[in-house]
C-alpha positions in Angstrom: -2.5 22.8 1.3 -2.8 21.7 -2.4 -0.5 18.8 -3.4 0.3 18.4 -7.6 1.2 14.8 -8.8 0.2 11.2 -9.6 -2.0 9.9 -6.4 -4.0 7.6 -6.9 -5.5 5.9 -3.2 -6.3 2.2 -4.6 -3.4 0.8 -6.6 -4.3 -0.6 -9.9 -7.7 1.6 -10.8 -5.9 4.6 -12.7 -2.9 4.1 -14.3 -0.1 6.1 -12.2 3.9 5.5 -11.8 4.0 3.3 -8.1 7.1 4.7 -6.3 5.4 8.4 -7.1 2.5 8.4 -5.2 4.0 6.2 -2.7 5.8 9.2 -2.2 3.0 11.2 -2.7 0.8 9.3 -0.1 3.6 9.0 2.2 4.4 13.3 2.5 0.9 13.9 1.9 0.4 12.0 5.8 3.3 13.1 7.3 2.1 16.3 6.5 -1.6 15.8 7.7 -0.2 14.1 10.6 1.8 17.4 11.4 -2.1 19.1 11.8 -1.5 20.7 7.7 -4.4 19.4 5.9 -3.5 18.0 2.2 -6.0 18.4 -1.0 -4.4 16.1 -3.2 -4.5 16.9 -7.0 -4.2 14.5 -9.3 -2.7 14.3 -12.6 -3.3 10.5 -14.4 -5.7 10.9 -16.5 -5.5 7.0 -17.8 -7.2 3.6 -16.4 -8.1 0.1 -17.9 -11.8 1.7 -17.9 -13.6 5.2 -18.2 -13.6 6.2 -14.9 -15.4 9.7 -13.6 -14.3 12.8 -11.6 -14.3 12.5 -8.0 -13.9 13.2 -4.5 -11.8 11.0 -2.2 -11.3 11.1 1.6 -7.7 9.1 2.1 -7.7 9.5 5.6 -7.9 12.4 8.2 -6.2 15.5 6.9 -6.2 14.0 3.1 -8.7 14.1 0.3 -8.3 13.4 -2.8 -9.2 15.7 -6.5 -9.1 12.9 -9.4 -9.8 13.5 -13.1 -11.8 12.3 -15.9 -9.6 8.5 -16.2 -10.2 6.7 -19.9 -7.9 3.9 -21.1 -5.6 5.4 -23.6 -6.6 6.0 -27.2 -4.9 4.7 -30.8 -5.8 7.5 -32.7 -3.9 10.6 -32.2 -6.0 13.6 -32.7 -7.9 12.0 -29.6 -5.0 11.6 -27.4 -4.3 15.1 -28.5 -7.5 16.4 -28.0 -7.7 14.5 -24.2 -4.1 15.9 -23.5 -5.6 19.3 -24.1 -8.9 19.5 -22.4 -6.6 17.4 -18.8 -4.4 20.9 -18.7 -7.8 22.9 -19.3 -9.2 20.6 -16.6 -6.0 21.0 -14.0 -5.6 24.6 -14.5 -9.4 25.3 -13.3 -8.7 22.9 -10.3 -5.3 25.0 -9.6 -7.3 28.1 -10.1 -10.0 27.3 -7.4 -8.0 25.6 -5.2 -4.9 27.9 -4.8 -4.3 31.3 -2.5 -2.5 34.3 -3.4 0.8 33.9 -0.8 0.1 30.0 0.1 2.6 26.6 -0.8 1.3 24.2 -3.3 3.3 21.1 -3.1 4.1 19.4 -7.0 5.8 16.3 -7.4 8.1 16.9 -10.7 6.1 16.1 -13.9 7.4 16.9 -17.1 4.5 17.5 -19.4 2.8 20.3 -16.8 5.2 23.5 -16.7 3.1 25.4 -19.3 -0.3 24.7 -17.1 1.3 25.3 -13.7 3.6 27.9 -14.8 0.3 30.2 -15.7 -1.8 29.9 -13.0 0.6 30.1 -10.9 1.9 33.6 -12.8 -2.7 34.9 -12.1 -2.6 33.7 -8.5 0.3 34.1 -7.0 1.0 30.9 -5.1 4.3 29.9 -3.4 5.7 26.7 -5.2 7.2 23.8 -4.4 9.1 21.4 -5.9 9.5 17.8 -5.4 12.1 17.1 -7.5 13.0 13.6 -7.7 15.2 13.6 -10.3 15.9 15.5 -13.7 13.8 13.8 -16.9 15.5 14.9 -19.5 18.9 13.1 -18.0 16.9 9.7 -17.7 14.6 10.0 -20.9 18.0 10.9 -22.6 15.9 14.0 -24.2 17.4 17.0 -26.5 19.0 19.5 -25.0 16.2 22.5 -25.6 14.2 20.3 -23.2 16.8 20.0 -20.6 17.0 23.7 -20.4 13.8 23.8 -20.7 13.2 21.6 -17.4 15.7 23.5 -16.0 14.0 26.7 -16.5 10.9 25.4 -15.4 12.7 24.3 -12.0 13.8 27.7 -11.4 10.8 29.4 -11.3 9.7 26.9 -7.9 10.1 29.2 -4.5 11.7 26.1 -2.6 12.4 22.5 -3.1 12.5 18.9 -1.2 15.5 17.6 -3.2 15.9 13.2 -2.9 19.7 14.4 -2.9 22.3 17.0 -2.0 23.6 16.6 -5.3 20.6 17.2 -7.4 19.6 20.0 -4.7 22.9 21.5 -6.2 22.8 21.1 -9.5 19.5 22.9 -9.2 19.2 25.2 -6.9 21.5 27.5 -8.8 19.7 31.0 -6.4 19.8 29.1 -2.6 15.8 29.4 -2.2 14.7 27.3 0.6 15.1 23.5 0.3 14.3 20.3 2.7 16.2 16.8 1.4 13.8 13.9 1.5 15.3 10.3 -0.3 13.1 9.0 0.0 9.3 7.3 2.4 11.0 7.5 5.5 8.5 5.3 7.5 10.2 2.6 9.3 7.8 -0.5 8.4 6.4 -2.9 11.7 8.0 -6.0 11.9 6.0 -9.1 10.5 9.1 -11.7 11.2 12.4 -12.1 11.3 15.1 -13.6 8.6 14.7 -17.0 7.7 16.6 -19.8 10.7 17.9 -22.0 8.0 21.5 -21.5 8.3 21.7 -19.7 4.9 21.8 -15.7 4.4 18.9 -14.5 2.7 19.8 -11.8 -0.3 17.4 -9.5 -1.9 16.9 -7.4 -5.3 13.9 -5.5 -5.0 13.7 -3.0 -7.9 13.6 -1.7 -11.3 15.0 -4.0 -14.3 15.7 -1.3 -16.7 18.2 -3.1 -18.8 20.0 0.7 -18.5 20.9 0.2 -14.7 21.7 -3.5 -15.3 20.6 -4.2 -11.5 18.9 -7.3 -11.2 21.6 -9.1 -13.7 24.5 -7.8 -11.7 23.0 -9.2 -8.4 22.6 -12.6 -10.4 26.4 -12.5 -11.7 27.8 -11.5 -8.7 26.6 -15.0 -7.4 28.9 -17.5 -8.9 31.9 -15.8 -6.5 29.1 -16.7 -3.3 29.3 -20.0 -1.4 26.6 -22.3 -0.3 25.6 -20.8 2.9 23.9 -18.1 0.7 21.0 -17.9 -1.2 19.5 -14.9 -4.0 16.0 -13.5 -4.7 15.1 -11.7 -7.0 12.1 -9.2 -7.0 10.1 -7.2 -9.3 8.2 -6.3 -12.2 9.9 -7.6 -15.3 8.6 -8.3 -18.6 8.5 -11.3 -20.2 11.7 -11.1 -22.3 13.0 -9.3 -19.7 12.0 -12.3 -17.1 13.6 -15.4 -20.3 16.5 -13.2 -20.4 17.3 -13.7 -16.2 15.9 -17.5 -15.8 18.3 -17.9 -18.9 21.5 -15.7 -16.5 20.3 -17.6 -13.6 20.8 -21.3 -15.6 24.8 -19.8 -17.0 25.1 -18.9 -13.6 23.8 -22.5 -11.8 26.3 -24.5 -12.9 29.1 -23.1 -12.1 27.7 -21.1 -8.5 27.3 -23.1 -4.9 25.1 -19.7 -4.5 21.1 -20.9 -5.1 19.5 -18.4 -7.3 15.6 -18.0 -7.8 13.3 -15.5 -9.8 10.6 -14.4 -7.1 8.2 -12.3 -9.1 6.2 -9.0 -7.3 4.8 -9.0 -4.2 2.5 -5.9 -3.1 2.2 -4.6 0.2 2.5 -6.6 3.4 3.3 -9.5 1.5 6.2 -7.9 -0.2 7.3 -6.7 3.9 7.6 -10.3 4.7 9.2 -11.3 1.8 11.9 -8.8 2.5 12.3 -9.4 6.4 12.8 -12.6 5.6 16.1 -11.7 4.3 19.3 -10.6 5.8 21.4 -8.2 2.5 19.2 -5.7 0.5 21.3 -5.4 -2.7 21.7 -2.0 -4.9 23.2 -3.1 -8.0 23.0 -0.4 -11.0 25.4 0.3 -13.3 27.3 3.4 -11.3 28.6 4.4 -15.3 24.3 6.0 -15.5 24.4 9.9 -16.2 20.8 9.4 -14.0 23.4 8.7 -10.9 23.9 12.2 -10.1 19.9 13.2 -10.6 18.4 10.4 -8.4 18.7 8.2 -5.4 17.6 4.0 -5.4 14.5 4.6 -3.7 15.4 0.3 -2.9 17.9 1.5 0.0 15.3 3.4 1.8 12.6 0.1 1.3 15.5 -2.7 2.6 16.5 -0.3 5.4 12.5 0.5 6.4 12.8 -3.4 6.7 15.9 -3.8 9.1 17.9 -5.3 6.5 21.9 -4.3 6.2 22.3 -3.2 2.6 25.4 -3.7 -0.3 25.3 -0.6 -3.0 27.5 0.4 -5.5 29.0 3.7 -4.4 27.8 6.5 -6.3 27.9 10.1 -4.4 24.2 10.3 -4.3 24.1 7.4 -1.5 27.5 8.1 -0.1 27.1 11.6 0.2 23.6 10.4 2.2 21.9 10.6 5.4 22.5 6.9 5.6 25.7 6.8 4.4 27.0 4.9 7.2 24.2 2.0 7.0 25.3 1.2 4.0 29.1 -1.1 2.3 30.2 -0.4 -0.6 32.1 -2.3 -3.4 33.8 0.7 -5.6 34.0 -1.5 -9.0 30.7 -3.0 -10.8 31.9 -6.4 -11.5 30.7 -9.6 -10.1 33.3 -10.4 -7.6 33.7 -7.3 -5.7 29.7 -7.6 -5.6 30.5 -10.7 -4.0 33.4 -9.8 -1.8 31.0 -7.0 -0.5 28.8 -9.1 0.3 31.4 -11.5 2.0 32.0 -8.8 4.0 28.4 -7.6 6.6 28.8 -9.6 9.4 25.0 -10.8 10.0 25.4 -11.1 13.5 26.7 -8.0 14.3 23.8 -5.0 16.3 21.9 -4.2 13.7 18.9 -1.6 14.1 18.1 0.4 10.1 14.5 1.3 11.9 15.3 3.8 14.9 17.6 5.3 12.1 14.7 5.5 9.4 12.6 7.2 12.3 15.2 10.2 12.9 15.6 10.5 9.5 11.3 11.0 8.8 11.6 12.9 11.8 13.8 15.5 10.9 11.8 15.8 7.6 9.0 16.5 9.8 10.2 18.9 10.7 12.1 20.6 8.2 9.5 20.8 5.5 6.5 22.3 7.7 9.2 24.8 9.0 9.7 25.8 5.1 5.9 26.1 4.8 5.4 28.2 7.2 8.6 30.8 6.4 7.5 30.4 3.1 3.7 31.8 4.0 4.7 34.1 6.6 6.9 36.1 3.4 
């Protein structure tokens, strides 16, 4: 089946959202391992240098098709021309690679509504829409753009939602759906938590100021004893890093818990850094409207690497399939975050990887069942 979304098999070759790219890779692997071959159509048209159209074997059962890509132009007319050219190329690929009555999976993206709707109307393929968030909510777009996004979502024949809350919000006609909070692949154990008589905490995620995650984590360190050590990971601008270091320096004057910003890690190095810690922190601001339409992917990343998790209590997490593995705090205050951290017993028996594996098996079964059902009707 065709899978349309932002994807690149090689890191830093094309400009893609890494979280989205990893989800496309994961779902593709899950389907191909269950006997459903996948053709990925990447919508990425930008890169650090000019790249030709390309067909690439990702792994057995997965082929990726890439459009031509080039650096983003500074000139508006050239950007507009490339925008139109990309839509024409995508439309042509959709017409060529889809079949009447056959399902196509699309990672929800807000720039391709018209292109996909026209191709669907002509070819009559079944559209399974993977909805991770509502862009009109996350990006605070106008009411008109929100209606347009919701109208497109209603055109799908089936869904892959990131949370039950998002399903309730979007699936008004009660069409077939599957819930996948993120990537369920349990990471192999590369190392054990450090044995230095410290309890190591990690925040690994977005530095989006609106979500405030790393800053909330650092402020909580002021209320932790010296047996705790906090690590902050993630990509950030120079300004954001400077702001974080300033906050760390300020907190360090009164905190016994040492805090460091440890930069950006990838692949097995990233897994090793996580697995050397005991507790993962999901400390985003619960007041943001995005909390109703998205699921913090960092939670699954922590669980997949065997960590315990401390999270703010938000409906998307509390009503999720991993809610029983989470230690919650209710008020978004540093002392409340610290209290939740202190309540975690890192010596108690715990196996989050086994729970993640159960969710993966269920997802594979439900997704293949939905695809088969759509093919029959």
